[in-house]
C-alpha positions as CSV (number, residue, x, y, z in Angstrom):
1,X,13.6,-50.4,-6.1
2,X,10.4,-50.6,-8.1
3,X,10.3,-47.5,-10.7
4,X,7.0,-45.5,-10.9
5,X,4.5,-45.8,-13.7
6,X,4.8,-42.9,-16.1
7,X,0.9,-41.8,-15.5
8,X,1.7,-41.9,-11.7
9,X,4.3,-39.1,-11.8
10,X,3.1,-36.4,-9.6
11,X,5.4,-33.1,-8.6
12,X,4.5,-32.8,-4.9
13,X,7.4,-31.5,-3.3
14,X,9.0,-29.2,-5.7
15,X,6.6,-26.4,-5.1
16,X,5.7,-27.1,-1.6
17,X,7.6,-24.0,-0.3
18,X,6.2,-22.0,-2.9
19,X,2.6,-22.8,-2.0
20,X,3.5,-22.1,1.7
21,X,5.1,-18.9,0.7
22,X,2.1,-17.8,-1.0
23,X,-0.3,-18.5,1.9
24,X,2.4,-16.6,4.2
25,X,2.5,-13.6,1.8
26,X,-1.3,-13.3,1.3
27,X,-1.9,-13.6,5.2
28,X,0.6,-11.0,5.9
29,X,-1.1,-8.6,3.5
30,X,-4.6,-9.2,4.8
31,X,-3.3,-8.9,8.4
32,X,-1.4,-5.6,7.8
33,X,-4.3,-4.1,5.7
34,X,-7.0,-5.1,8.0
35,X,-4.9,-3.7,11.0
36,X,-4.2,-0.2,9.1
37,X,-8.1,-0.2,8.1
38,X,-9.2,-0.8,11.7
39,X,-6.9,1.6,13.2
40,X,-7.5,4.3,10.4
41,X,-11.5,4.0,10.9
42,X,-11.5,3.8,14.4
43,X,-9.3,7.0,14.5
44,X,-11.5,8.9,12.2
45,X,-14.9,7.9,13.6
46,X,-13.7,8.7,17.3
47,X,-12.5,12.0,16.3
48,X,-15.9,12.5,14.3
49,X,-18.0,11.9,17.2
50,X,-15.9,13.5,19.8
51,X,-16.0,16.8,17.2
52,X,-19.9,16.4,17.1
53,X,-20.2,16.2,20.7
54,X,-17.9,19.2,21.4
55,X,-20.1,21.0,19.0
56,X,-23.3,19.9,20.6
57,X,-21.7,21.0,24.1
58,X,-21.0,24.5,22.6
59,X,-24.5,24.8,21.1
60,X,-26.0,24.1,24.5
61,X,-23.6,26.5,26.1
62,X,-24.4,29.1,23.8
63,X,-28.3,28.6,24.1
64,X,-28.4,28.3,27.9
65,X,-26.9,31.7,28.7
66,X,-30.1,33.7,29.0
67,X,-31.9,30.8,30.8
68,X,-29.1,30.4,33.4
69,X,-29.1,34.3,33.9
70,X,-32.7,34.1,34.4
71,X,-32.3,30.7,36.9
72,X,-35.1,29.3,34.8
73,X,-33.8,25.5,35.5
74,X,-37.0,24.0,34.1
75,X,-36.6,25.4,30.7
76,X,-32.7,24.3,30.9
77,X,-33.7,20.8,31.9
78,X,-36.1,20.6,28.8
79,X,-33.2,21.9,26.6
80,X,-30.7,19.2,27.5
81,X,-33.5,16.5,27.2
82,X,-33.8,17.4,23.6
83,X,-30.3,16.9,22.8
84,X,-30.1,13.5,24.7
85,X,-32.3,12.0,21.8
86,X,-29.5,12.5,19.4
87,X,-27.6,9.1,18.6
88,X,-24.6,8.3,20.7
89,X,-25.2,11.1,22.9
90,X,-26.1,9.3,26.7
91,X,-26.2,11.9,28.9
92,X,-25.7,15.7,29.7
93,X,-25.1,17.9,32.7
94,X,-24.5,21.4,33.3
95,X,-22.6,22.7,36.4
96,X,-22.6,26.4,37.9
97,X,-19.6,28.5,38.0
98,X,-19.4,27.0,41.9
99,X,-19.3,23.5,40.5
100,X,-22.9,22.9,41.5
101,X,-25.0,20.6,38.9
102,X,-27.8,22.5,37.9
103,X,-29.5,20.1,35.3
104,X,-28.9,16.7,34.3
105,X,-30.3,13.7,32.2
106,X,-29.3,11.0,34.7
107,X,-31.9,8.5,36.0
108,X,-32.5,8.0,38.9
109,X,-29.4,10.3,39.8
110,X,-26.2,11.5,39.3
111,X,-23.4,8.8,39.5
112,X,-20.7,9.2,42.1
113,X,-18.2,9.3,39.4
114,X,-19.5,12.1,38.1
115,X,-20.0,14.0,41.3
116,X,-16.4,13.6,42.3
117,X,-15.0,14.6,39.0
118,X,-13.8,18.2,38.1
119,X,-16.9,20.4,37.0
120,X,-14.8,22.8,35.0
121,X,-13.1,20.2,33.0
122,X,-13.6,20.6,29.1
123,X,-11.1,18.2,27.8
124,X,-12.2,14.8,26.3
125,X,-12.1,12.4,29.2
126,X,-13.1,8.7,29.0
127,X,-15.4,7.5,31.9
128,X,-16.9,4.1,32.8
129,X,-20.1,4.3,34.6
130,X,-21.5,1.4,36.4
131,X,-24.8,0.1,34.9
132,X,-24.4,2.4,32.1
133,X,-21.0,1.3,30.3
134,X,-18.2,3.5,28.8
135,X,-18.1,6.9,27.5
136,X,-16.2,10.1,26.3
137,X,-17.1,13.1,28.1
138,X,-16.2,16.4,26.4
139,X,-17.3,20.0,28.1
140,X,-17.8,23.4,27.0
141,X,-17.6,26.6,29.1
142,X,-20.6,28.9,29.2
143,X,-19.3,32.6,29.0
144,X,-15.8,31.4,29.2
145,X,-16.7,29.5,32.3
146,X,-18.1,32.4,34.2
147,X,-21.9,31.0,34.2
148,X,-20.6,27.4,34.2
149,X,-19.9,24.5,32.1
150,X,-21.8,21.8,29.9
151,X,-20.9,18.4,29.6
152,X,-21.9,15.7,27.2
153,X,-21.1,12.0,27.5
154,X,-20.9,9.8,24.1
155,X,-21.5,6.3,24.3
156,X,-18.4,4.6,23.4
157,X,-20.6,1.3,22.4
158,X,-22.5,3.0,19.6
159,X,-19.1,4.5,18.4
160,X,-17.5,0.9,18.5
161,X,-20.5,-0.7,16.6
162,X,-20.0,1.9,13.7
163,X,-16.3,1.1,13.5
164,X,-17.4,-2.5,13.4
165,X,-19.8,-2.3,10.7
166,X,-17.0,0.1,8.5
167,X,-14.3,-2.1,9.1
168,X,-16.2,-5.3,8.5
169,X,-17.2,-4.6,5.1
170,X,-13.6,-3.8,4.1
171,X,-12.3,-6.9,5.9
172,X,-15.0,-9.0,4.0
173,X,-13.6,-7.4,0.6
174,X,-10.2,-8.2,1.5
175,X,-11.1,-11.8,2.5
176,X,-12.6,-12.4,-1.0
177,X,-9.6,-10.6,-2.7
178,X,-7.4,-13.2,-0.4
179,X,-9.3,-16.4,-1.6
180,X,-9.3,-15.4,-5.1
181,X,-5.5,-14.6,-4.9
182,X,-4.6,-17.9,-3.3
183,X,-6.6,-19.9,-5.8
184,X,-5.3,-17.8,-8.7
185,X,-1.8,-18.5,-7.5
186,X,-2.4,-22.3,-7.1
187,X,-3.7,-22.3,-10.6
188,X,-0.4,-20.6,-11.8
189,X,1.7,-22.9,-9.8
190,X,-0.5,-25.8,-11.3
191,X,0.8,-24.3,-14.9
192,X,4.2,-24.6,-14.0
193,X,3.9,-28.3,-12.5
194,X,2.1,-29.8,-15.5
195,X,4.9,-29.5,-18.0
196,X,7.3,-30.8,-15.4
197,X,5.3,-33.8,-14.6
198,X,5.0,-34.6,-18.5
199,X,8.8,-34.1,-18.3
200,X,9.4,-36.4,-15.4
201,X,7.0,-39.0,-16.9
202,X,8.9,-38.9,-20.2
203,X,12.3,-39.4,-18.2
204,X,10.8,-42.3,-16.6
205,X,9.6,-43.9,-20.0
206,X,12.7,-42.9,-21.7
207,X,14.7,-44.9,-19.0
208,X,12.5,-48.1,-19.0
209,X,12.1,-47.8,-22.8
210,X,8.2,-47.9,-22.6
211,X,7.3,-44.3,-22.7
212,X,3.9,-43.1,-23.8
213,X,4.2,-42.4,-27.7
214,X,1.8,-39.3,-27.5
215,X,3.5,-37.8,-24.1
216,X,7.0,-38.2,-25.9
217,X,5.9,-36.6,-29.2
218,X,4.2,-33.9,-26.9
219,X,7.0,-33.2,-24.7
220,X,9.9,-33.0,-27.7
221,X,7.6,-30.7,-29.8
222,X,7.9,-27.9,-27.0
223,X,9.8,-25.0,-28.0
224,X,10.6,-23.8,-24.3
225,X,13.0,-25.1,-21.4
226,X,11.0,-28.2,-20.9
227,X,11.3,-29.3,-24.6
228,X,15.1,-28.5,-24.6
229,X,15.6,-30.3,-21.3
230,X,13.6,-33.7,-22.9
231,X,15.6,-33.6,-26.1
232,X,18.9,-33.2,-24.2
233,X,18.0,-36.1,-22.1
234,X,17.2,-37.9,-25.3
235,X,20.7,-37.0,-26.7
236,X,22.4,-38.2,-23.9
237,X,20.7,-41.6,-24.0
238,X,21.8,-41.9,-27.6
239,X,19.4,-39.7,-29.6
240,X,16.8,-42.3,-30.5
241,X,13.4,-43.1,-29.3
242,X,11.1,-46.2,-29.8
243,X,9.5,-44.2,-32.7
244,X,12.7,-42.7,-34.5
245,X,15.5,-40.5,-33.9
246,X,16.4,-37.1,-32.9
247,X,19.3,-35.8,-34.3
248,X,19.8,-32.8,-32.3
249,X,19.0,-31.8,-28.8
250,X,18.4,-28.1,-29.8
251,X,16.4,-29.1,-33.0
252,X,12.9,-28.1,-31.5
253,X,11.1,-25.4,-33.1
254,X,11.8,-21.8,-31.5
């Protein structure tokens, strides 16, 4: 079998599993970090928007007591129209103590899903309204429910967009770290591979008695494990090179 030329020696298989392990490790780090980041940001933003919607519902409930007592529905409608201009708030409606819808912001009319729902519910509930989208609705009682209930619908599409923007920036940074980490690890592996390639080239040259003088001198002068192995192999072949002799395999500089 034809022996390879010393300058053609390459370490291709030895660190193949190492490189693969690096890719898997960094991939697992990115996946787990991204998943945790998305869940955390999603949970925090959703809770924040629900809390804001609940506060708005409470403010409307507190502000509409006198209006409801005076049965001034025009003023009540004007009041809720102002709050709909707030970002993420898509609809508001107010029900009486009997469940009747007194005022709302739906155009052209109240969806059937809303009419069929519990008019006194105050706990957050997810709704999907045809032609409008997905929402989280929160409620707040007026005078402990005696005067009615205020319902506020928060647009989930706006919340999702905020979550995507917030997590997108974090994932972008994580991906940069991933690329830099992989390139850095490949560079460090290359630092380990290069001396082994020199050693392999030296061994081939030693076996053929036609090794490169510069490579031979370089490898034998090393004071690490590579140099020790080269001197040991030289000693095993008789302790002689084409350019002289090496008396002891451990005679390299410490």
